[in-house]
N, C-alpha and C positions, 0 to 999 in steps of 0.2 A: 412357753412364755418364752423364751429367747426363739426360738424359731420364731416365735409373730413379732419378737422387738425387729427383728431382723427382713421381713417383710414391709415394717412400715419406713424404715431408713433406704428400702428399697425402692416404694415407692417415691419419699422424698426426695431421694437420689434421681429416677427418673423426670420429675416433674420439674425439679433444677435446671435440668439440661435445659440450654439457652435460656436461660432467665437472666434477668442486668441484676433484680433486685427484686427480694420478697421482703411488704411489709406488713407484717412480723414473720419469719419462717419458724418460730416456735407455738404463734399463734392457729399455724399450717398445722402442724405435728398434731393437737388439742384437738383441732377440728377432727383429721381425719384417724385420731385413732376414738376418738367420739363416735364419726357416724360407722366404724368397724364396730363400736361395743352396741349399739342400738340398730343399727341397722339404717339407717334414714340416709337418705343422699344426699350431701352438701351440691351447691344449686348454685352453678359456675357461672356467672354473667359476663358475657361481651358483647358492647351497645357497638351499632355499626347505622351509621348517619348516610341515606340512598342520595348522594348528591354525586352521582355518576353511574349509570347501568351497567360496569363493569367491576366484577373481584378480580383483580390478580394475584400477583405469588406472594407481595406482600401481604397480605389482608390475612393469606392461608399461613403465615407462622404464629400469627396466633390461633387460627382455626387447628391449627395441626394441634396448639398446647391445648386447646377444649377437648379434642377428643381424647388428649390424654386419661383427662378427670373421665369423661364416657368412659373410656376400655377401664375404667377401675370404679365402674359401678357408678355414679353421680352423673347427675343432671346438669346438660347442659342451657342455659337462659338464653337466646338470643334476639337482644332486642330492636327490631327498626324505629332506628332513631328518624320516625314519617314526620314528629312534630319538633325534635329538634335539631333536626335539616333545616329546618325555616329560619334557623339563627345563622349558624354554619358555625362548623367548631374554630375559633382563635389559634389550636394548640398548634404552631410552629406558623402562624401567619403572621408577614410584617405590616400587613395593611385590613383593613375589615371584609372581607367579601362576602360575595351580590348576594342576596337571599334568594332563593329558589322561590319558586308557584308551584301551589297545594301541583299542578298538573305534574311539570315535571318529577317532583317527589315520586307519588302514585306510578309513574311511569319506570322510574328508576326500580325503586322497588322490586317488580311483579319477579325481577329474576333473581332475585338476595336469595332468596329458598334454592332454589335449587342451584344456584351456584357454590351456595355453603357445604349445600346435600354433598358435593361432589370431594369436601371432606371429614365432615359431622356425619351423627351416628342419624335420620332422619326417626328411628323407631318414637312413637309416644313416648315409653319409658325412657328415655336419655334424650329426647329433643325440649322445650317449650318456649315457641316462637311467641312470642309480643308485639305490638308495637307499641309508641311510649303516648302515643296521642292518646288512649286508654286513658290514662290518668288524667297529664299534661293539658288537655285541651278542656275538663272540669274545675282547671283552678281560677277560682274567685280569685280577686287583686287582693282583697286581706289576705289571701293563702298565700299569694305573689311576696305581698309585704311580708309576713309573719316566712316566711322563709328568706328574704334579703337579710332582714333581723339576723340568719345565723350567721354572716359573712361582716365581715370590713374591708374598706378600701383596703386596709395597707397588704394583707392575707392575699387579694388580688392580684395587688401590684409584685408579692414575692411567681407571679408564675412571669419569667424571663421574656413570651414576647410581649405580654402589659408594659413591665418593666422596661424596656427598649424604648418601645414608644411613644410611650411615656413624658421620658427623659429627651426623646429628637423632636418631642411638640405636635406628635403625630395622635391626629385623631382614634380615643377609644370610642365606643358604641357601646352608652348604656344597656342594650340587648346583650353584648358580649360580655359581659359580667355572670351575666341570667345562665348562662353556656351549665358552668359547671357546678351549679347549683342544681339546671334540672338535672341532668346525667345523673347528680348525687341523688334527689330527687327516688328519679327510677332504680339504685339499690334498694329504698325504701319499700317501694312500691314491691318490687319480688321479693328482699325478703333474703338478700345477695350474701353468701359467702366468704365468696371467691371473686372479684372479678379481673379479666385477663385487660390489657392489653399494651400498646407500644411504648419507649418511653417518653415519647414525648405525650401521652396520654397519663403519664405520672398524676400532675397535679388535681386533673378530675376526678378519677377514681378516689386519690386520699380527702377529697371536697366528701365525697362519698360514705367516708369512714365516721368523719365528723357528720354528717348531719344523721347517718342511723344512729352514732349516741347520744346526738341531741335526740332522736325523736324511741330511743326505749330498746335500738338493735344491740345483740353484740356484730360491732364491725366488720364490715369484711375485710378479709386478706388482698391487697393489689399485691400484684404479680408483672410482671413488666418483660418486653422482650422488645428485643434489638431491629433498630429500624433496616429490615434488608435493605441493601445495596442496587441501586436500578442496572439498568444494561450500562450506562455511560461510566458506571465501575465508581460516581461520585456523588452525586444524590440519592437521596432516596428515592425507592420507585414510585414511580408516579403517575397519573394518564397525561394529566393536565403538560406533563414533562415528557412525554414520551420515550419513557426509556421503562415501559414495565414489558411482564408476559402474563398475559391474562387467560383465566383458567379456563375459557371456551375457547380457545387458539386452536388451532386444524393443528392436529403431531407434526406435521411438516415445519409448521412456524415456531410450535413451543420449542420444538427443538437447535431450527437453526436458530435463535436468536438465546437457547445452551452456553451454544458455541460461539458464542461469540462474544462472548463476556469473555472479563482480562481475564488470565490466569491467578491473578491476587487475591481475586476475587470469586475463586472457587469456593474455598475454604469456609466463605460468611453463608456462598450457598446449601455448602454441604453440610453444615452444623445445622441451618435456619430448616431445610426441608426435604430431608434423609432420615432415615432412624436408622443410619450410619453409624458404628461403635467410633469413638473419640479414635481413637487408636489406630482405629482402618482411615480413617477420613486424611489422620497426619503422615499414615503412608503413602497416601492420594495425589495430599499436596505436594507432594515432598519432594523434589524433579529426579533427584537422587537415585531415587523407588521406584518410583511412575511416571511416562512419558504425561508431562500435561495435556495433550490430545487425547490422551487412552483416557485417562482421569474425567476429563471435558464430557469423552462421551460416555463415561457410564454414568456423568453427574447428569446426561439428556434424554437418556434412555431413563431410567430412574423417576424423574420428573416424569416426564410426558406416561411411565408404566402407573401411576395414579391417578393421575386425569383418565387416562384411557387405559391399555394394558400391552403385555410386555411385544407380543404381535404388529401391535401399531405404531411401539419405541421402537422396534429391532428395522420396521419396512421407514420409519420416520429416519435412523439413521442410514442403511443402505442409502436412500435417497440425497443423502445431505452427501455420500459421500460418493455417489455417483456426480456432483453437477461438482461440487468444489476442489474433493483428491482427482479426480479423472476429468472434471471439463468438459461432462457431459451438458446438455438438457434432461429435466428430469423428468421423470415419465407422464404427469398431470401437468399439462400449462392448459391453462383458462384460454375456451379460443374466445377471439372477439369478433362480429360480423362488420364487416366495412365497405365502404364501398373504394373504389380506385379513384380517386379524384385528389386530388395534393393535397397538406394537411399539415401544420406548420408539426413540429416536435412536441412542443407545450402542450397545444391542442388532442396534438394524436398519446399520451401519459393522461392525460386527466380522462377520455373517453376510451382508455382502457382502463381506470378506474388505477393505473400507479402510483398515485399520488394524489393526495388529499384535493392541492390549491395550486395554482397558476406559477404561487411566489418559493413553493415544492419544487414543482418541475424547474424553475431557472437551477437552483440550488445541489439538486441532483445534479440536473449537466454538469454546472462548473464544475462540479466536485469531481468528472467525470465518471457519473457513475450510472449512465446511462450508454445501453449500446443497440443498433436498430438493425438484426440479418447480421451481426459480427461486428458490427462498427460502430466508434466510439463517437455520438455526439457532440456535437462542441455550439451549439448553434442552436436555444429554445427554439427562436423564430422562422429556422431554417423549414425548407422545405420537403417535404415528404411523399412518394409518390407509394402504396400501401400498395401491396403485392401477396398474392392464395402464400399463405404457412410464413409470413415476415415473423421471423422471431423479434420482438423484445421485452429487454430485459431491463432495468430500475435494481443498483443495488447490488446484494448477496440472493434474497431471495424472492425475490418480483420478477414474472415473467409472464406477459402474453402471447397468445398467439393469433394474427390478421387472418381471419375468411374474407373473401371476399363474396360482398352479396352479387348474384346476380338475379337481371332484369327477367 
């Protein structure tokens, strides 16, 4: 019996790692104990709205927690919010989100299973995939009115972003008030035992507890995880802020982006993106014990290995060292066929797909981040005559080699 108690203490200790808050820890212990006695799998809920086609490392913080529950024998229920995405989650938003089209949502959702599968156990015994359009699209007006009767305006304004916008006189769409109710209704429909989310999801997930209780269900445990800091070291990781590492990034890009983070950010990444023990992490982020570059290389290799393998991680690390430590060109550079006629620097960067817009081309030149044949470019409108084998570099990680087209 004592050993059994110790086992459960270890499980809770494992699940608590990297969490900010558990509502309520005592209830989690009761559910885990009951599951052990009965053999019933707990249903662990995570909702992802396909508002963009890519999952980044910020998303994987919660996915990794879900995987821990799977490894303990429980079932992950991944809800693709194809219906709630039409509204757009107001969490952390200081203005109303633009509503997405059904076509955009369907296109974005196509790759979610594959990307989430890089973290989760995708066997039928451990993973259930649901789309909340299954139940939300069938709600009648009477059902929606009944759902909204469970929430007051005062309760909604407890959400910090709503409160801030209300005090400033900024508009809040009525449809935005529906979002947490719909997310909470998801919990009822899949009979969630535990819901996971970032700290920005706390309000939504607690609403789920309320609606489950009103519906006669045992309220779900809510576990919140920290927000992963983006590559800028300031804002949360986000595609819209262009400070993210995508789970489908190539190994070299993924490793290079990790190496670009500040030393102060490493602890956040080690804690949320690796399984290293806390004691080992403390040693790695202490410059008196471990050189920051050595620690960052280990971090980069660990992250790349999770999505690819050790060989890919070692190759990426070696390539990075060759380019940045030794000042050499990478072994593999994309080749761009081009005519040997004069072209502006801006047009050249766009043609080589080293920038996405002309504005970005101007910014990169202004920052001194563009070199052509080893010479720094100073004017985006200056003329360049391409030569065979000419290498274009933008920033630290983007390269292209020009190949002159033959007539």
